[in-house]
C-alpha positions as CSV (number, residue, x, y, z in Angstrom):
1,M,-0.9,5.0,10.6
2,K,-1.7,8.5,12.4
3,I,-0.9,11.5,10.5
4,A,-1.9,15.4,11.7
5,V,-2.1,18.0,9.0
6,V,-1.7,21.3,11.1
7,G,-3.4,24.3,9.4
8,A,-5.8,22.2,7.8
9,T,-8.5,24.7,7.1
10,G,-6.3,26.9,5.4
11,L,-6.0,27.3,1.5
12,V,-2.8,24.5,1.4
13,G,-3.9,22.6,4.4
14,G,-7.4,21.7,2.1
15,V,-5.1,20.8,-0.7
16,M,-3.0,18.5,1.4
17,L,-5.8,16.6,2.6
18,Q,-6.8,16.3,-1.3
19,V,-3.6,15.0,-1.9
20,L,-3.3,12.6,1.0
21,Q,-6.8,11.3,-0.1
22,E,-5.2,10.7,-3.7
23,R,-2.0,9.4,-2.8
24,G,-3.1,6.5,-0.8
25,F,-3.6,7.7,3.0
26,A,-7.5,7.7,2.9
27,N,-7.7,4.7,5.4
28,H,-5.2,6.4,7.8
29,E,-6.0,8.2,10.7
30,I,-5.7,11.6,9.7
31,L,-5.7,14.5,12.4
32,A,-7.2,17.8,11.3
33,A,-5.5,20.4,13.3
34,A,-6.2,24.4,13.2
35,S,-6.4,27.3,15.4
36,A,-8.8,27.7,18.1
37,K,-11.2,29.8,16.1
38,S,-11.6,26.7,13.8
39,V,-11.8,23.9,16.5
40,G,-14.9,21.9,16.0
41,K,-15.4,22.7,12.2
42,Q,-16.2,19.8,10.3
43,I,-14.0,18.8,7.1
44,D,-14.6,16.2,4.3
45,F,-12.0,13.7,3.9
46,A,-12.5,10.7,1.7
47,G,-16.0,10.5,2.3
48,R,-16.1,10.8,6.0
49,K,-16.1,13.8,8.2
50,L,-13.0,14.7,10.2
51,T,-13.7,17.2,13.3
52,V,-11.0,19.8,13.8
53,I,-8.8,19.6,16.9
54,S,-6.3,22.0,18.6
55,V,-2.8,21.7,17.9
56,E,-2.4,20.6,21.5
57,D,-4.8,17.9,20.9
58,A,-3.2,16.7,17.8
59,I,0.4,16.6,19.9
60,A,-1.4,14.7,22.7
61,Q,-2.4,11.9,20.3
62,H,1.2,11.1,19.4
63,P,1.1,10.9,15.4
64,Q,3.9,9.4,13.7
65,Y,4.0,12.5,11.2
66,A,2.6,16.0,10.8
67,I,2.4,18.2,8.0
68,F,2.3,21.9,8.8
69,S,1.1,24.8,6.8
70,A,0.3,27.3,9.4
71,G,2.4,29.9,9.1
72,A,6.2,30.3,10.5
73,S,5.0,31.2,14.0
74,T,2.9,28.2,14.5
75,S,5.7,26.2,13.4
76,R,8.4,27.7,15.4
77,Q,6.2,27.4,18.4
78,Y,4.6,23.9,17.7
79,A,7.1,21.9,15.5
80,P,9.5,21.0,18.5
81,M,6.7,19.9,20.3
82,F,5.9,17.5,17.8
83,A,9.2,16.2,17.6
84,E,9.6,15.8,21.2
85,V,6.8,13.2,21.2
86,G,8.6,11.2,18.5
87,C,6.8,12.9,15.3
88,T,8.5,13.7,12.4
89,V,7.4,17.1,11.1
90,I,7.2,18.2,7.4
91,D,6.8,22.0,7.3
92,N,5.6,24.4,4.5
93,S,6.5,27.6,6.2
94,S,9.7,29.5,6.1
95,C,10.7,29.0,9.8
96,W,13.2,26.1,9.4
97,R,14.3,26.2,5.8
98,M,17.6,27.9,6.0
99,C,18.5,26.1,9.3
100,D,22.1,24.2,8.8
101,D,20.9,21.1,10.6
102,I,17.2,20.7,9.0
103,P,17.0,19.6,5.4
104,L,15.2,21.4,3.0
105,V,13.7,19.0,0.3
106,V,12.5,18.4,-3.1
107,P,12.0,14.8,-3.2
108,E,13.1,14.1,-7.0
109,I,16.4,15.9,-6.0
110,N,17.6,15.5,-2.5
111,I,15.5,13.1,-0.4
112,N,19.1,11.8,0.6
113,A,19.5,14.9,2.5
114,V,16.9,13.7,5.3
115,Q,18.9,11.5,8.1
116,P,17.3,9.2,10.6
117,H,17.8,12.0,13.1
118,N,15.8,14.6,11.8
119,R,12.4,15.2,13.3
120,I,11.8,18.4,11.3
121,I,12.2,18.6,7.4
122,A,11.4,22.1,5.6
123,N,9.4,22.1,2.7
124,P,11.0,25.0,0.2
125,N,9.0,27.8,-1.1
126,C,6.6,27.4,-4.1
127,S,8.5,29.6,-6.4
128,T,11.6,27.9,-5.6
129,I,10.2,23.9,-5.8
130,Q,9.2,24.2,-9.4
131,M,12.3,26.1,-10.6
132,V,14.9,23.8,-8.8
133,L,13.2,20.7,-10.2
134,A,13.2,22.2,-13.6
135,V,16.8,23.1,-13.7
136,S,18.3,20.2,-11.6
137,R,19.5,17.7,-14.2
138,L,20.9,20.9,-16.2
139,H,22.9,21.8,-13.1
140,W,24.4,18.2,-12.5
141,K,25.3,17.9,-16.5
142,Y,26.3,21.4,-17.0
143,R,26.9,23.2,-13.5
144,I,24.9,26.3,-13.2
145,K,27.1,29.5,-12.9
146,R,23.8,32.1,-12.6
147,L,20.4,32.0,-12.6
148,V,18.2,35.2,-13.4
149,I,14.5,34.4,-12.5
150,S,11.5,36.7,-13.1
151,T,8.2,35.0,-11.5
152,Y,4.5,35.6,-12.2
153,Q,3.1,34.6,-9.1
154,S,-0.7,33.6,-8.5
155,I,-2.5,35.1,-5.7
156,T,-3.5,31.8,-4.4
157,G,0.4,32.0,-2.9
158,T,-1.0,34.6,-0.4
159,G,-4.0,32.9,0.8
160,I,-7.7,32.8,0.7
161,K,-7.8,36.7,1.5
162,A,-5.8,37.2,-1.7
163,V,-8.4,35.2,-3.6
164,R,-11.3,37.2,-2.0
165,Q,-9.7,40.7,-2.8
166,L,-9.8,39.6,-6.5
167,Q,-13.2,38.2,-6.6
168,S,-14.3,41.7,-4.9
169,E,-12.6,43.6,-6.9
170,E,-13.9,42.0,-10.3
171,S,-17.4,42.3,-8.9
172,Y,-16.8,45.9,-8.2
173,F,-15.4,46.7,-11.5
174,A,-18.5,44.5,-13.0
175,Q,-21.1,46.8,-11.2
176,H,-20.0,50.2,-12.0
177,T,-19.5,51.7,-15.5
178,V,-17.2,54.9,-14.9
179,A,-13.5,54.5,-15.8
180,S,-11.6,52.5,-13.9
181,S,-9.1,55.3,-13.4
182,Q,-12.0,57.3,-11.7
183,L,-13.5,54.3,-9.8
184,R,-9.9,52.9,-8.2
185,P,-9.9,55.4,-5.4
186,T,-13.6,54.7,-4.3
187,M,-13.2,50.9,-4.8
188,Q,-10.1,50.9,-2.6
189,Q,-11.8,52.7,0.0
190,D,-14.9,50.7,-0.3
191,L,-13.2,47.4,-0.1
192,A,-11.2,48.3,2.7
193,E,-14.1,49.2,5.0
194,A,-15.6,46.2,4.2
195,Y,-12.8,43.9,4.9
196,Q,-9.0,43.8,5.2
197,P,-7.5,43.4,1.6
198,A,-4.5,41.0,1.1
199,Y,-2.4,43.5,-0.8
200,P,-2.1,47.4,-0.8
201,N,-2.7,47.8,-4.6
202,Q,-5.3,46.7,-6.9
203,I,-4.8,43.0,-8.3
204,F,-7.8,42.8,-10.8
205,R,-6.7,44.0,-14.3
206,N,-3.4,44.9,-12.6
207,L,0.0,43.4,-11.4
208,F,2.9,44.7,-9.3
209,P,6.4,43.8,-8.3
210,H,6.0,42.7,-4.9
211,G,5.8,39.6,-3.1
212,G,6.4,39.3,0.8
213,D,8.0,42.0,2.7
214,F,10.7,44.6,1.2
215,R,14.2,44.2,2.7
216,P,16.7,47.2,3.7
217,D,18.8,46.2,0.2
218,G,15.5,46.7,-2.0
219,Y,14.7,43.2,-2.6
220,T,11.8,41.2,-1.3
221,T,11.8,38.4,1.1
222,E,10.3,36.1,-1.6
223,E,12.9,37.2,-3.9
224,Q,15.5,36.3,-1.2
225,K,14.2,32.9,-0.7
226,L,14.8,32.1,-4.4
227,V,18.4,32.8,-3.8
228,D,19.0,31.0,-0.3
229,E,17.1,27.9,-1.3
230,T,18.1,27.5,-4.6
231,R,21.7,27.0,-3.3
232,K,21.2,24.9,-0.1
233,I,18.7,22.5,-2.4
234,L,21.1,22.3,-5.2
235,A,24.2,21.8,-2.7
236,D,26.1,24.7,-4.2
237,P,26.5,27.9,-2.6
238,D,28.5,29.4,-5.2
239,I,25.5,29.7,-7.7
240,Q,24.7,33.3,-8.1
241,V,21.1,34.2,-8.2
242,T,18.8,37.3,-8.7
243,A,15.4,37.5,-9.2
244,T,12.3,39.6,-9.4
245,V,8.7,38.4,-7.9
246,V,5.9,39.7,-9.4
247,R,2.0,39.0,-8.3
248,V,-0.4,38.6,-11.2
249,P,-4.2,38.3,-11.0
250,V,-4.2,34.7,-11.7
251,V,-6.2,31.9,-9.3
252,G,-3.7,29.0,-9.5
253,G,-0.2,28.4,-11.0
254,H,3.1,30.3,-10.8
255,S,5.2,30.7,-13.9
256,E,8.7,31.9,-14.2
257,A,10.9,33.1,-16.9
258,V,14.4,31.6,-16.1
259,N,18.0,32.6,-17.6
260,I,20.7,30.3,-17.0
261,E,24.4,30.8,-17.4
262,F,26.2,27.4,-17.4
263,H,30.0,26.6,-16.3
264,N,30.0,24.4,-19.4
265,D,28.6,24.7,-23.0
266,F,25.6,22.5,-23.8
267,D,23.9,21.1,-26.8
268,I,20.3,22.1,-27.3
269,N,18.7,18.5,-28.1
270,E,20.4,17.2,-25.1
271,V,19.1,20.0,-22.9
272,N,15.4,19.1,-24.1
273,Q,16.3,15.4,-23.6
274,L,17.5,16.0,-19.8
275,L,14.4,18.0,-19.3
276,A,11.9,15.3,-20.8
277,N,13.9,12.7,-18.6
278,T,13.6,14.6,-15.4
279,P,11.1,13.0,-13.0
280,G,8.1,15.6,-12.3
281,V,8.9,17.6,-15.3
282,V,6.9,17.7,-18.4
283,L,8.5,19.4,-21.3
284,C,6.0,21.4,-23.5
285,D,7.6,23.0,-26.2
286,T,6.2,23.3,-29.8
287,P,5.7,26.8,-30.3
288,D,4.7,26.2,-34.1
289,T,1.6,25.1,-32.5
290,N,1.6,27.7,-30.0
291,L,2.0,24.8,-27.3
292,Y,3.8,26.0,-24.2
293,P,2.9,25.9,-20.3
294,T,0.4,28.3,-18.9
295,P,-0.9,28.4,-15.5
296,V,-4.4,27.0,-16.6
297,M,-2.4,23.6,-18.0
298,S,-1.1,23.5,-14.5
299,H,-4.1,23.7,-12.7
300,N,-4.7,20.9,-10.0
301,R,-1.5,18.9,-11.6
302,D,1.4,17.6,-9.7
303,E,4.1,18.0,-12.6
304,V,6.3,21.0,-13.3
305,F,5.7,22.1,-17.1
306,V,8.6,23.2,-19.2
307,G,8.8,25.2,-22.3
308,R,10.2,28.1,-24.5
309,V,13.7,26.2,-24.0
310,R,16.2,28.3,-26.3
311,R,19.7,29.4,-26.4
312,D,20.3,32.7,-25.1
313,L,21.9,34.6,-28.0
314,S,23.6,37.2,-26.2
315,Q,25.6,35.4,-23.8
316,P,27.9,32.1,-23.8
317,R,26.7,29.1,-22.1
318,S,23.4,30.5,-21.5
319,L,20.0,29.2,-21.9
320,N,16.4,30.8,-21.5
321,L,13.3,28.5,-20.6
322,W,9.7,29.1,-18.9
323,C,8.4,26.9,-16.2
324,V,4.8,26.6,-14.5
325,A,3.5,24.7,-12.0
326,D,0.5,24.7,-9.7
327,N,1.9,26.3,-6.7
328,L,-0.8,24.8,-4.0
329,R,0.2,21.2,-5.2
330,K,3.8,20.9,-6.3
331,G,4.7,24.3,-4.7
332,A,3.4,23.1,-1.6
333,A,1.0,20.5,-0.8
334,T,2.3,17.9,-3.1
335,N,5.8,18.1,-2.5
336,A,4.9,17.9,1.4
337,V,3.1,14.6,1.0
338,Q,5.8,13.2,-1.3
339,I,8.6,13.9,1.2
340,L,5.9,11.8,3.5
341,Q,5.7,9.0,1.0
342,Q,9.7,8.8,0.8
343,L,10.1,9.0,4.4
344,I,7.5,5.7,4.8
345,Q,9.6,4.0,2.3
346,L,13.0,4.8,3.9
347,N,11.7,3.4,7.3
């Protein structure tokens, strides 16, 4: 089988190659495609070297499948071109997610949304994937009325530039002894002259409620994704969703505090049983021993970890939970490769 990975030199693209190797694709023909500046580079994969080729060259080789993680503009331009040569595209960007005729898939929930004619399949946003997987069986049992979501998102969701900014700020602080409040303006100027930071704000020893771009209504594009994608994946346009996205100085692993109001009441023991039996979810909730999900726990893992499960005492039929997942794996690369595996089985 011939599989193209578009955006292979990026942060998520590298993890996609790793997951492909782990999940039995080591002996298949992998086409590592990227932008012109990366063409000719060598990438390690399954004990051999892959030479990076252009996206156009990858199309010309007529792969059966292509996994994209190269941004919305690249997907908008090239995904239809892959589809035209009979390739099925699994796209990790925001480009196609809300198109009515393109399925938005978390395999454990709605792989049946994919029809034989679909040549482009959308991979949801990382923060959406872990949240909808955690609540999916609860929705099927009790039907969700409203979700209030607060995210604590790793800088890796922004890419390698954000990791570089955090590392540079940490190094800068370590080299200076003045108080951080005095150092901050100088640091920002010095780092801005050295390279283009990913964020307009300091991230080391800081956090800020800003993910994506601000919309006219005051919400960000990352927050709106949680609204729109949740409704589409769970096939329920009536679910009310509100979200606040926060970027935190964590390298790997998104965390989310989720408050759920159901149409029907629930038994907390049954809730825990449903969570424990949800494919891809690990219930980790023994607070008496201080065991609950953390980003460190999720690092380089494919599961969604759920804990702090408790009834909301302020509101009828309402529940609080905390979920954590590696945003580069289940939040991006692993979910895409799982879709690929399911498509191969269906075909």
